[in-house]
C-alpha positions as CSV (number, residue, x, y, z in Angstrom):
1,M,130.5,196.2,154.5
2,S,131.5,197.0,150.9
3,E,130.3,194.8,148.2
4,K,132.8,192.3,146.8
5,S,132.8,190.5,143.5
6,Y,133.1,186.7,143.0
7,A,133.0,184.4,140.0
8,V,131.9,180.8,140.5
9,I,132.8,178.4,137.7
10,G,130.8,175.2,137.8
11,L,127.2,175.4,138.9
12,G,126.6,171.9,140.3
13,I,125.5,171.4,143.9
14,F,128.5,173.1,145.4
15,G,128.8,176.0,143.0
16,H,125.0,176.6,142.9
17,R,124.8,176.9,146.7
18,L,127.9,178.9,147.1
19,A,126.9,181.5,144.4
20,I,123.5,182.0,146.0
21,E,124.9,182.3,149.5
22,L,127.5,184.9,148.4
23,Y,124.8,186.9,146.5
24,E,122.4,186.9,149.4
25,M,125.1,188.4,151.6
26,G,125.2,191.4,149.3
27,N,128.0,190.6,147.0
28,S,128.2,190.7,143.2
29,V,128.4,187.1,141.8
30,L,129.0,185.8,138.3
31,G,128.1,182.1,137.7
32,V,129.7,180.2,134.8
33,D,128.9,176.7,133.4
34,R,128.8,174.9,130.1
35,N,125.4,173.4,131.0
36,R,122.7,175.9,129.9
37,K,120.1,174.3,132.1
38,L,122.3,174.9,135.2
39,V,122.8,178.5,134.2
40,E,119.1,179.1,133.6
41,Q,118.3,177.6,137.1
42,I,120.4,180.2,138.9
43,N,120.2,183.2,136.5
44,E,117.6,185.1,138.5
45,R,119.1,184.3,141.9
46,I,122.5,185.9,141.4
47,S,124.0,189.0,139.7
48,E,124.7,187.3,136.4
49,A,125.1,183.7,135.0
50,V,126.6,182.9,131.6
51,V,127.0,179.8,129.5
52,A,130.8,179.4,128.9
53,D,133.6,176.8,129.0
54,G,135.4,177.4,132.3
55,A,138.5,175.6,131.0
56,D,138.8,177.8,127.9
57,Y,141.4,180.6,128.2
58,E,139.7,183.0,125.8
59,A,136.3,182.6,127.5
60,L,137.9,183.3,130.9
61,E,139.8,186.3,129.5
62,E,136.6,187.7,127.9
63,L,134.9,187.4,131.3
64,K,137.7,189.4,132.9
65,M,138.4,186.9,135.7
66,Q,141.3,189.1,136.9
67,D,138.8,191.7,138.1
68,F,137.1,189.5,140.7
69,D,138.1,189.4,144.3
70,A,138.1,185.7,144.1
71,V,137.3,182.9,141.6
72,V,135.9,179.7,142.9
73,V,136.3,176.6,140.6
74,G,133.8,173.8,141.4
75,M,134.5,171.6,138.4
76,S,135.8,168.7,140.5
77,D,134.2,165.9,138.5
78,N,136.7,166.3,135.7
79,L,140.3,166.7,136.8
80,E,141.6,167.6,133.4
81,Q,139.1,170.4,133.0
82,L,139.8,171.5,136.6
83,I,143.6,171.7,136.0
84,L,143.1,173.6,132.7
85,C,140.8,176.1,134.4
86,V,143.1,176.8,137.3
87,T,146.1,177.0,135.0
88,N,144.3,179.5,132.7
89,L,143.1,181.6,135.7
90,K,146.7,181.8,136.9
91,K,147.9,183.0,133.5
92,I,145.1,185.6,133.3
93,G,146.1,186.9,136.7
94,A,143.1,186.0,138.9
95,K,143.6,187.6,142.3
96,R,142.6,184.6,144.3
97,I,141.8,181.1,143.0
98,I,139.9,178.6,145.2
99,A,139.3,175.1,143.7
100,K,137.1,172.2,144.9
101,A,138.6,168.8,144.6
102,N,137.3,165.3,145.3
103,K,140.6,163.6,146.4
104,K,143.6,164.6,148.5
105,I,146.0,163.9,145.7
106,H,144.0,166.4,143.5
107,E,144.4,169.0,146.2
108,E,148.2,168.6,146.0
109,I,148.2,169.0,142.2
110,L,146.0,172.1,142.3
111,L,148.1,173.8,144.9
112,K,151.2,173.2,142.9
113,I,149.8,174.6,139.7
114,G,148.5,177.9,141.3
115,A,145.4,177.4,143.3
116,D,145.5,179.6,146.5
117,E,143.2,177.3,148.4
118,V,141.6,173.9,147.8
119,I,138.5,172.5,149.5
120,L,137.3,168.9,149.6
121,A,133.6,169.0,150.6
122,E,130.1,169.7,149.1
123,R,127.1,171.6,150.3
124,E,128.2,172.2,154.0
125,M,131.6,173.5,152.8
126,A,130.0,175.8,150.3
127,E,128.0,177.5,153.1
128,K,131.1,177.7,155.3
129,L,133.2,179.2,152.5
130,A,130.6,181.8,151.7
131,H,130.7,183.0,155.2
132,K,134.5,182.9,155.3
133,L,134.7,185.1,152.2
134,D,132.0,187.5,153.4
135,R,133.5,188.0,156.9
136,P,137.3,188.4,156.4
137,D,137.7,190.1,159.8
138,I,136.6,186.9,161.5
139,L,139.6,184.6,161.0
140,E,138.3,181.5,162.7
141,I,135.3,180.4,164.9
142,I,135.6,177.3,167.1
143,D,132.7,175.6,168.8
144,V,133.0,175.5,172.6
145,D,129.4,174.3,173.0
146,E,126.1,174.9,171.4
147,N,125.8,178.5,172.5
148,V,129.4,179.6,173.0
149,K,132.0,180.1,170.3
150,L,135.7,181.1,170.5
151,A,136.6,183.4,167.7
152,N,139.9,184.8,166.4
153,V,139.1,188.3,164.9
154,T,141.1,191.1,163.3
155,L,140.2,194.6,164.4
156,G,139.4,197.1,161.6
157,K,140.3,200.8,161.5
158,H,137.2,201.9,163.5
159,F,138.7,200.1,166.6
160,E,141.8,202.2,166.5
161,G,142.5,204.0,169.8
162,K,139.4,202.5,171.6
163,T,139.7,200.6,174.9
164,L,137.9,197.6,176.2
165,K,136.1,200.0,178.5
166,D,135.0,202.1,175.5
167,L,133.7,199.1,173.6
168,N,131.9,197.6,176.6
169,L,131.8,194.2,174.9
170,R,130.7,192.2,178.0
171,Q,127.8,194.3,179.2
172,K,126.6,195.5,175.8
173,H,127.2,192.5,173.5
174,N,127.8,189.5,175.9
175,I,131.3,189.0,174.4
176,N,134.4,188.4,176.5
177,A,137.7,189.5,175.1
178,I,140.3,187.1,176.3
179,L,143.6,187.3,174.4
180,L,145.4,190.0,172.3
181,K,147.9,189.3,169.5
182,R,149.8,192.3,168.2
183,K,152.4,192.4,165.5
184,D,155.9,191.6,166.9
185,L,154.6,191.1,170.4
186,P,153.8,187.8,172.3
187,L,150.2,186.7,172.8
188,Q,148.9,188.3,176.0
189,L,145.9,188.0,178.3
190,I,143.6,191.1,178.3
191,T,143.5,192.3,181.9
192,D,143.6,196.1,181.5
193,P,140.3,197.6,180.5
194,N,142.1,200.8,179.5
195,L,144.4,199.1,177.0
196,K,144.1,200.9,173.6
197,F,143.6,198.7,170.6
198,Q,145.2,199.3,167.2
199,E,144.1,198.5,163.7
200,N,145.0,195.0,162.7
201,D,145.2,193.8,166.3
202,E,144.0,190.2,166.6
203,L,141.6,189.3,169.5
204,Y,140.4,186.0,170.8
205,V,136.9,186.5,172.0
206,A,134.1,184.3,173.4
207,G,130.4,184.7,172.9
208,S,127.5,183.6,170.7
209,E,128.2,183.4,166.9
210,K,125.4,185.9,166.3
211,D,126.9,188.5,168.7
212,I,130.4,188.0,167.3
213,H,129.1,188.6,163.8
214,K,127.2,191.7,164.9
215,V,130.2,193.3,166.4
216,F,133.1,192.2,164.2
217,R,131.4,191.6,160.8
218,D,128.6,194.1,160.8
219,N,130.4,196.7,163.0
220,K,127.4,197.3,165.2
221,I,129.3,198.5,168.3
């Protein structure tokens, strides 16, 4: 999987954990905070960390926020600063803006001023978001029980023209392909082992989270 680049503005509990998770997954991560101590604590654990005001337009422009795949804003303790940061990121042309908020009403405000996504939790949500960003082909994972997950996955180019029989998911990877969703066609049960898949097909599969990641995130098929 190719390296992606992320900027995390605000290095409190949420931002600190998210930045490290993303970096450990092999991504390039820039951490930004006004607090020098927080920057120094994380500096050697991610690609780069700088002391800067995340609400300042010139600072954000100098850091070229428009070049990152996504910018995550974790300054939720100060709504005014959070609004300024999101507004300035939108003006600069950031590709994807994800903001953390403490209240539902703040979520509504942030979405209206340009945030692409708003999240409302702390440490657990940081880890979940890191995995979501790092595995875009896995759209959703639902717990069935402790050992079995139901996942909605998007097929990449390397699945083009292959059949269920070719992939041998059940015997080789302990994964069952259940449903197929193809553009402009209704959802259908997968019953034909010779059905040829297409790039961007969506599958609903069942198996362990580890096996699903191995096949659809790491492409070990």
